[in-house]
FIDO-309544 format. One record per residue (C-alpha): x, y, z; residue number from 0; residue in one letter. Coordinates in Angstrom, 2 decimals. Layout:
N
       px       py       pz   nr  rest
        X        Y        Z  NUM     A
...
END
This chain:
436
       px       py       pz   nr  rest
   -12.77   -12.60     3.97    0     G
   -15.72   -11.07     3.16    1     G
   -17.20   -10.32     6.12    2     F
   -15.83    -7.26     8.75    3     F
   -16.78    -7.17    12.15    4     F
   -15.96    -4.38    14.82    5     F
   -15.64    -4.53    18.39    6     S
   -19.10    -4.46    20.42    7     S
   -19.92    -2.94    23.82    8     S
   -21.46    -6.38    24.99    9     Q
   -19.60    -8.33    27.74   10     P
   -18.71   -11.22    25.89   11     L
   -17.08    -8.79    22.92   12     A
   -14.28    -7.71    25.65   13     K
   -12.73   -11.53    25.52   14     L
   -13.16   -11.77    21.39   15     N
   -12.77    -8.90    19.33   16     Y
   -10.25    -6.10    19.38   17     F
   -11.10    -2.70    20.71   18     Q
   -12.38     0.01    18.70   19     Q
    -9.12     1.95    16.94   20     P
    -8.88     5.63    18.56   21     Q
    -9.41     8.67    16.07   22     D
    -6.23    10.62    15.12   23     I
    -6.18    14.37    14.50   24     K
    -3.75    16.24    13.36   25     E
    -3.49    17.97    16.74   26     S
    -2.29    14.57    18.37   27     D
    -0.53    12.83    15.79   28     F
     2.80    13.61    16.91   29     L
     2.03    12.74    20.67   30     K
     0.69     8.94    19.27   31     F
     3.86     9.05    17.19   32     L
     6.19     9.15    20.36   33     E
     4.12     6.65    22.50   34     K
     4.08     4.02    19.57   35     Y
     6.83     4.84    17.42   36     G
    10.34     3.11    17.02   37     R
    13.08     3.08    14.76   38     H
    12.63     1.83    12.31   39     S
    -1.07   -13.84    -2.86   40     F
     0.14   -15.76    -4.41   41     L
    -1.84   -14.80    -7.74   42     A
    -3.66   -17.55    -8.85   43     P
    -2.87   -19.05   -12.17   44     S
    -4.25   -17.77   -15.36   45     Q
    -6.09   -20.41   -17.31   46     V
    -6.36   -18.87   -20.67   47     Q
    -9.56   -20.17   -22.84   48     P
    -9.42   -21.69   -25.81   49     S
   -11.37   -18.34   -27.15   50     F
   -12.69   -15.23   -25.48   51     S
   -15.47   -12.66   -26.55   52     A
   -13.39   -10.07   -24.11   53     F
    -9.65    -9.30   -22.65   54     Y
    -8.50   -10.69   -19.71   55     R
    -5.73    -9.95   -17.14   56     A
    -2.48   -10.31   -18.53   57     G
    -3.82   -11.03   -22.34   58     D
    -1.93    -9.75   -25.16   59     P
    -3.57    -6.24   -26.82   60     I
    -4.43    -6.79   -30.62   61     L
    -3.57    -4.46   -32.98   62     I
    -4.23    -4.46   -36.51   63     Y
    -2.14    -2.73   -39.77   64     F
    -4.62    -1.45   -42.30   65     D
    -2.23    -0.90   -45.08   66     S
    -0.84    -4.91   -44.93   67     S
    -4.05    -6.64   -43.48   68     S
    -1.53    -7.50   -40.66   69     V
    -2.70    -8.73   -36.84   70     L
    -0.19    -8.08   -34.36   71     S
    -0.04    -7.33   -30.55   72     T
     0.88    -4.13   -28.97   73     L
     4.48    -4.04   -27.98   74     R
     6.46    -2.25   -25.06   75     Q
    10.46    -1.91   -25.23   76     P
    11.98    -3.44   -22.12   77     I
    15.66    -3.56   -21.01   78     K
    17.61    -6.83   -21.50   79     M
    20.48    -7.84   -19.66   80     G
    23.06    -6.22   -17.45   81     A
    23.35    -3.69   -20.14   82     S
    19.78    -2.56   -19.90   83     G
    19.37    -2.51   -24.11   84     L
    15.91    -2.17   -25.61   85     C
    14.14    -5.18   -26.81   86     V
    10.98    -4.25   -28.34   87     D
     9.37    -7.46   -29.01   88     G
     7.61    -7.70   -25.29   89     N
     3.81    -7.43   -25.78   90     P
     1.64    -5.31   -23.66   91     A
    -0.59    -6.96   -21.27   92     G
    -3.96    -6.15   -20.15   93     F
    -4.76    -4.67   -17.38   94     L
    -0.79    -4.88   -16.54   95     D
     0.05    -1.02   -15.55   96     S
     3.75    -0.82   -15.84   97     K
     6.65     1.67   -16.68   98     S
     9.84     0.47   -18.16   99     T
    13.03     1.91   -19.22  100     S
    15.81     1.14   -21.49  101     C
    18.95     2.60   -23.24  102     T
    19.33     2.52   -27.01  103     R
    22.86     2.91   -28.92  104     I
    23.88     4.55   -32.06  105     F
    26.32     4.60   -34.29  106     A
    25.23     7.42   -35.93  107     N
    22.58     9.65   -34.32  108     L
    22.24    12.34   -36.85  109     S
    21.16     9.60   -39.21  110     K
    19.10     7.24   -36.79  111     S
    17.48    10.75   -35.83  112     C
    15.51    10.59   -39.55  113     I
    15.48     7.07   -40.05  114     T
    15.13     5.23   -36.64  115     D
    11.72     3.96   -35.91  116     P
    12.76     4.12   -32.31  117     A
    13.01     7.97   -32.44  118     L
    10.02     8.58   -34.68  119     D
     7.49     9.41   -32.39  120     A
     4.34     8.84   -35.13  121     A
     6.05     5.26   -35.48  122     S
     4.43     4.94   -32.06  123     Y
     0.60     4.98   -33.05  124     Y
     0.73     5.80   -36.96  125     R
    -1.13     3.27   -39.20  126     D
    -2.35     1.00   -36.71  127     F
    -5.91     0.43   -34.87  128     T
    -6.31    -1.43   -32.05  129     V
    -8.95    -4.04   -31.11  130     L
   -11.88    -3.61   -28.93  131     K
   -11.85    -7.44   -28.14  132     V
    -9.63    -9.76   -29.09  133     P
   -11.57   -11.53   -31.95  134     I
    -9.61   -12.54   -34.30  135     N
   -11.86   -12.82   -37.75  136     D
   -13.71    -9.02   -37.15  137     T
   -11.38    -5.87   -37.37  138     I
   -13.69    -3.33   -35.38  139     V
   -13.81     0.57   -36.19  140     Q
   -10.65     2.60   -35.63  141     S
   -10.22     4.09   -32.46  142     M
    -7.53     6.40   -30.78  143     K
    -4.01     4.80   -29.76  144     V
    -3.29     3.23   -26.50  145     I
    -0.63     4.33   -23.82  146     Y
    -3.83     5.00   -21.59  147     E
    -6.47     2.84   -21.80  148     I
   -10.06     3.06   -20.90  149     E
   -12.23     0.10   -20.71  150     F
   -15.68    -1.04   -19.31  151     S
   -15.65    -4.69   -17.89  152     G
   -16.35    -7.10   -20.59  153     T
   -17.64    -4.39   -22.93  154     H
   -13.56    -4.01   -23.77  155     G
   -11.78    -1.24   -24.74  156     I
   -13.45     2.17   -24.95  157     Q
   -10.96     4.51   -25.42  158     S
    -7.22     4.99   -26.49  159     V
    -4.74     7.79   -26.12  160     S
    -0.76     8.57   -25.94  161     V
     0.79    11.31   -24.54  162     R
     4.63    12.48   -25.58  163     F
     7.75    13.98   -23.44  164     K
    10.58    15.05   -26.31  165     V
    14.03    16.67   -25.52  166     T
    16.66    18.00   -27.69  167     N
    19.35    15.59   -28.14  168     I
    22.78    16.29   -30.03  169     S
    26.10    14.23   -30.84  170     G
    27.29    12.57   -34.42  171     N
    28.33     8.99   -33.08  172     S
    28.53     6.63   -30.45  173     G
    25.66     8.36   -28.33  174     S
    23.07     6.79   -26.02  175     S
    19.78     7.43   -25.41  176     L
    17.29     6.22   -22.43  177     Q
    13.75     5.78   -23.28  178     Q
    10.68     5.60   -20.81  179     H
     7.50     4.01   -21.33  180     F
     4.38     3.49   -19.25  181     T
     1.17     1.90   -19.71  182     L
    -1.94     2.98   -17.88  183     H
    -5.54     1.12   -17.62  184     F
    -8.64     3.51   -16.77  185     W
   -12.41     1.70   -16.01  186     V
   -14.88     3.49   -17.14  187     S
   -18.22     3.83   -14.76  188     A
   -21.80     5.34   -15.34  189     P
   -22.35     9.15   -14.20  190     I
   -24.62     8.24   -10.86  191     L
   -26.37    11.69    -9.84  192     P
   -24.55    13.85    -8.04  193     G
   -21.16    12.20    -8.36  194     L
   -18.38    14.73    -9.51  195     L
   -17.65    13.91   -13.19  196     P
   -14.05    13.70   -11.87  197     S
   -15.21    10.46   -10.26  198     L
   -16.06     8.76   -13.53  199     T
   -12.70     7.57   -13.96  200     L
   -10.52     5.78   -10.84  201     S
    -7.31     3.95   -11.85  202     H
    -8.10     0.41   -12.52  203     M
    -5.55    -1.21    -9.07  204     L
    -5.59    -4.60    -7.67  205     P
    -6.81    -4.58    -4.33  206     R
    -4.60    -4.22    -1.32  207     S
    -6.72    -6.08     1.10  208     G
    -9.95    -7.30     1.64  209     N
   -10.89    -5.51     3.71  210     P
    -7.55    -5.41     5.66  211     G
    -4.25    -4.36     4.25  212     Y
    -2.05    -7.13     3.31  213     I
     1.31    -6.84     4.48  214     T
     3.82    -6.34     1.30  215     G
     0.56    -4.84    -0.43  216     A
     0.99    -1.31    -2.18  217     P
    -0.24     1.61    -0.33  218     L
    -3.72     3.31    -2.02  219     L
    -3.55     6.99    -2.20  220     V
    -5.43     9.19    -4.23  221     A
    -5.01    12.91    -6.31  222     N
    -8.78    14.12    -6.84  223     S
   -10.53    11.06    -6.65  224     G
    -7.79     8.92    -8.99  225     V
    -6.54     6.15    -6.79  226     T
    -2.83     4.86    -7.37  227     Q
     0.14     3.26    -5.56  228     H
     2.01     5.65    -3.07  229     M
     5.83     6.12    -4.08  230     S
     9.40     7.53    -2.91  231     I
    12.19     8.44    -4.62  232     L
    13.96     5.77    -6.81  233     Q
    17.57     6.24    -8.10  234     S
    18.77     5.30   -11.26  235     E
    22.38     3.42   -11.43  236     G
    24.78     6.31   -11.21  237     D
    22.97     7.47    -8.06  238     G
    20.81    10.38    -9.71  239     S
    17.44    10.82    -8.60  240     C
    14.69     9.04   -11.39  241     S
    12.54    11.49   -12.76  242     E
     9.94     8.73   -14.02  243     F
    10.52     5.89   -11.70  244     L
     9.51     5.67    -7.74  245     R
     9.63     3.13    -5.17  246     H
     6.16     2.00    -4.39  247     T
     5.70     1.81    -0.71  248     V
     4.32    -1.76     1.02  249     Q
     2.33    -1.66     3.52  250     F
     3.89    -2.63     6.84  251     G
     7.63    -2.56     5.07  252     R
     9.65     0.56     6.55  253     N
    11.55     1.90     3.59  254     M
    14.91     4.44     3.47  255     R
    15.93     5.61    -0.02  256     T
    18.54     8.30    -1.60  257     G
    19.89     9.83    -4.70  258     C
    21.21    13.10    -5.74  259     K
    19.33    15.88    -7.72  260     L
    21.55    17.72   -10.14  261     S
    20.67    21.73    -9.80  262     L
    22.49    23.12   -12.29  263     S
    19.19    24.04   -14.50  264     T
    17.38    24.71   -11.30  265     V
    19.93    27.46    -9.81  266     L
    20.00    29.46   -13.39  267     E
    16.23    30.74   -11.88  268     E
    18.28    32.09    -8.88  269     S
    14.63    32.55    -7.40  270     N
    14.41    30.36    -3.99  271     C
    10.90    29.94    -3.73  272     S
    11.35    28.17    -6.96  273     Y
    13.92    25.90    -5.92  274     I
    12.09    24.77    -3.28  275     Q
     9.07    23.81    -5.08  276     Q
    10.97    22.13    -7.43  277     K
    12.20    20.12    -4.41  278     L
     9.23    19.65    -2.81  279     Y
     7.81    17.86    -6.24  280     K
    11.13    15.69    -6.90  281     A
     9.98    14.45    -3.36  282     L
     6.53    13.82    -3.24  283     Q
     6.36    12.94    -7.19  284     G
     4.36    14.63    -9.79  285     L
     1.02    13.61    -8.67  286     N
     1.01    14.42    -5.13  287     R
    -1.24    12.38    -2.69  288     A
    -3.58    14.11    -0.93  289     E
    -5.67    11.03     0.80  290     D
    -4.81     7.37     2.17  291     L
    -6.89     4.55     1.91  292     A
    -8.12     3.53     5.15  293     I
    -8.52    -0.42     4.09  294     T
    -6.64    -2.50     1.02  295     G
   -10.08    -2.56    -0.43  296     N
   -11.10     1.47    -0.41  297     A
   -13.20     2.79    -3.10  298     H
   -12.69     5.73    -4.78  299     S
   -16.37     6.71    -4.40  300     T
   -16.75     6.46    -0.64  301     Q
   -15.31     9.19     1.26  302     A
   -15.49     7.36     4.87  303     E
   -12.94     4.93     3.39  304     E
   -10.01     7.65     2.83  305     W
    -7.96     9.89     5.39  306     T
    -6.60    12.99     4.59  307     T
    -2.56    12.86     4.86  308     I
    -1.43    15.51     7.24  309     L
     1.46    17.53     5.11  310     I
     3.86    19.19     7.31  311     Q
     6.12    21.34     5.11  312     N
     9.75    22.87     6.19  313     C
     9.57    25.71     8.81  314     T
    12.01    28.97     7.48  315     V
    14.44    29.41    10.27  316     Q
    16.86    32.34     9.93  317     A
    20.42    31.27     9.41  318     V
    23.72    33.13     9.59  319     N
    23.82    32.93     5.91  320     C
    22.71    36.24     3.28  321     T
    22.57    34.12     0.40  322     S
    20.80    30.83     1.36  323     C
    17.72    29.07     0.86  324     C
    16.16    26.67     2.82  325     M
    15.52    23.85     0.69  326     V
    13.93    20.66     1.57  327     P
    15.91    17.81     1.77  328     V
    14.21    15.05     3.43  329     T
    10.99    13.35     3.32  330     L
     9.42    11.22     5.80  331     E
     5.86     9.40     5.61  332     V
     4.87     8.12     8.94  333     Q
     2.14     5.82     9.32  334     I
    -0.22     4.91    12.00  335     L
    -1.92     1.62    11.70  336     W
    -3.97    -0.66    14.00  337     T
    -5.77    -4.33    13.83  338     K
    -9.39    -4.46    14.18  339     V
   -11.77    -7.35    14.20  340     G
   -12.09   -10.76    15.12  341     L
    -8.87   -12.46    17.18  342     L
    -9.01   -14.96    14.83  343     S
    -8.58   -12.80    11.49  344     N
    -7.66    -9.27    12.51  345     P
    -7.28    -6.87     9.66  346     Q
    -5.27    -3.94     9.52  347     A
    -6.17    -0.49     8.89  348     Q
    -4.63     2.63     8.97  349     I
    -5.48     5.41    11.27  350     L
    -3.50     8.32     9.79  351     G
    -0.42     9.59     7.95  352     A
     1.86    12.79     8.02  353     R
     4.22    13.94     5.13  354     Y
     7.06    15.41     7.67  355     F
     9.68    16.98     5.78  356     Y
    12.96    18.04     7.02  357     Q
    15.13    21.46     5.49  358     C
    18.46    22.33     4.78  359     H
    20.21    25.94     3.93  360     P
    21.26    26.10     0.25  361     L
    24.00    28.48    -1.04  362     K
    23.45    29.90    -4.17  363     F
    25.46    29.16    -7.20  364     L
    28.02    27.39    -4.72  365     S
    25.93    23.53    -5.08  366     T
    25.57    21.73    -8.21  367     S
    24.36    18.26    -6.68  368     T
    21.77    18.05    -3.56  369     I
    21.13    14.77    -1.96  370     R
    17.50    13.92    -1.22  371     L
    16.22    11.06     1.05  372     T
    12.89     9.75     1.72  373     A
    11.88     7.36     4.70  374     V
     8.51     5.46     5.81  375     V
     7.73     4.25     8.76  376     T
     4.86     2.42    10.31  377     F
     3.88     2.41    13.11  378     T
     1.70    -0.18    15.49  379     D
    -1.21     1.19    17.92  380     M
    -3.27    -2.02    18.18  381     T
    -4.71    -1.97    21.69  382     E
    -5.12    -5.60    22.94  383     W
    -8.11    -6.81    24.73  384     P
    -7.85    -8.38    28.25  385     E
    -6.98   -12.21    27.46  386     P
    -9.75   -14.67    28.89  387     P
    -9.35   -15.91    32.03  388     R
    -9.26   -19.60    30.72  389     G
   -11.97   -22.71    31.27  390     Q
   -14.77   -22.11    33.99  391     P
   -13.89   -24.41    37.35  392     Q
   -16.61   -26.90    38.48  393     R
   -19.08   -25.26    41.50  394     H
   -18.48   -27.22    44.36  395     W
   -21.81   -26.93    46.96  396     K
   -21.12   -27.29    50.58  397     L
   -23.49   -27.27    53.81  398     P
   -24.66   -24.23    55.01  399     F
   -22.92   -24.86    58.31  400     D
   -19.34   -25.72    56.79  401     I
   -18.27   -26.62    60.56  402     F
   -21.21   -29.61    59.95  403     F
   -18.57   -32.50    59.53  404     P
   -16.51   -31.56    62.67  405     F
   -19.41   -31.32    64.50  406     K
   -20.56   -35.41    63.56  407     V
   -17.03   -36.61    63.94  408     A
   -17.26   -35.07    67.70  409     L
   -20.38   -36.39    68.58  410     N
   -19.44   -39.75    67.46  411     L
   -16.68   -39.39    69.45  412     E
   -18.67   -38.52    72.52  413     R
   -21.07   -41.17    71.83  414     S
   -18.18   -43.89    71.77  415     Y
   -16.47   -43.07    74.64  416     R
   -19.71   -43.03    76.65  417     G
   -20.38   -46.92    75.46  418     D
   -16.65   -47.87    76.63  419     L
   -17.62   -46.25    80.06  420     A
   -20.93   -48.28    79.99  421     G
   -18.49   -51.43    79.10  422     Y
   -16.50   -50.64    81.81  423     F
   -19.03   -50.30    84.43  424     L
   -20.82   -53.65    83.77  425     L
   -17.78   -55.58    83.77  426     I
   -16.83   -54.40    87.47  427     L
   -20.28   -55.68    88.42  428     I
   -19.87   -59.08    86.98  429     M
   -16.57   -59.34    88.59  430     S
   -17.81   -58.60    92.02  431     S
   -20.99   -61.37    91.83  432     I
   -18.57   -63.82    90.78  433     L
   -16.31   -62.99    93.86  434     C
   -19.10   -63.54    96.25  435     F
END
């Protein structure tokens, strides 16, 4: 819906609207959690026009090879089948931000490292340009390359960039390598007076409700003004914690995940503080969420539409261990929400959220892996109004003297008795006259 109504102080509002939600502060978060807590769109069909002057959501992104004068599409490798092998022919869709992973197998790794384009970083950006708009008969001026794409409405793609993370590998034959590919879209906006430059770009994410959250929609979080989806740990096929992939937190759905994190390289530092920061970062992700959107259509520039996430790290407690380090092993994301608005169309909004970490003593040089757990719980704090008392009944009007009907009946009875006595006396008189 396009309108959002809050409860009013008028008498009738008590029967037609939800009450104003409570304010949640850090001091009383735990109190409400103990009181209310417990254990835990159909997308419209895309009708593509015969031609278009700009990209539409889901359209393949066109690229042009200058050397061969060939028009093609930008492709993002994905895995295929149970083996998860890479397939390079998958086109990347406009506004379709996604991360993919797949496995490549090499018969001779040393030779493939030199000749295989999949292992050559330059092959992902060299010798082709990206079309700002999908006009087949026009080749636009050369631009920076894709992977992070900035666009501006119907004006098309404004800039593109690519980032790489490489690693050293070894082996001669029978080796495999897993690759990760990510595509992000950003929307450019004009710099408004008084607006920080960091807010001129925001992640192009679909709304999770309008205005209230829809059950199953991703939770919107922000970090330094950039919006993203809240996420938690995700495991690989062997149970290890994935460095790139994470589960998206969906509104109203409790979650619990776990994975094993290798500490072989971390323990080499032999520094407790360093290990703690590494585990905190693994639990919270690369970009820690700072603010949470109150409603599903919150705008990154409207501060009143966001609430700060409360962070409660582990308290370092003394343990009977001389070479132990208290490290976080569990992250519990606790979210309080309520329904507000019309009874006929209630809207879900978030009241507050907290990241609650639990720690465990870790013995140095005695543990090569550690199990991490992430839990998400949603607590409904809706306060329902008093139910309606039903339809009004007919108002019966009674005479002022409620005993009036009884008095009338009594007078009639007395009058009837008097008439009988008169008739009886008349009969006696007539009888006496006739007898004489």
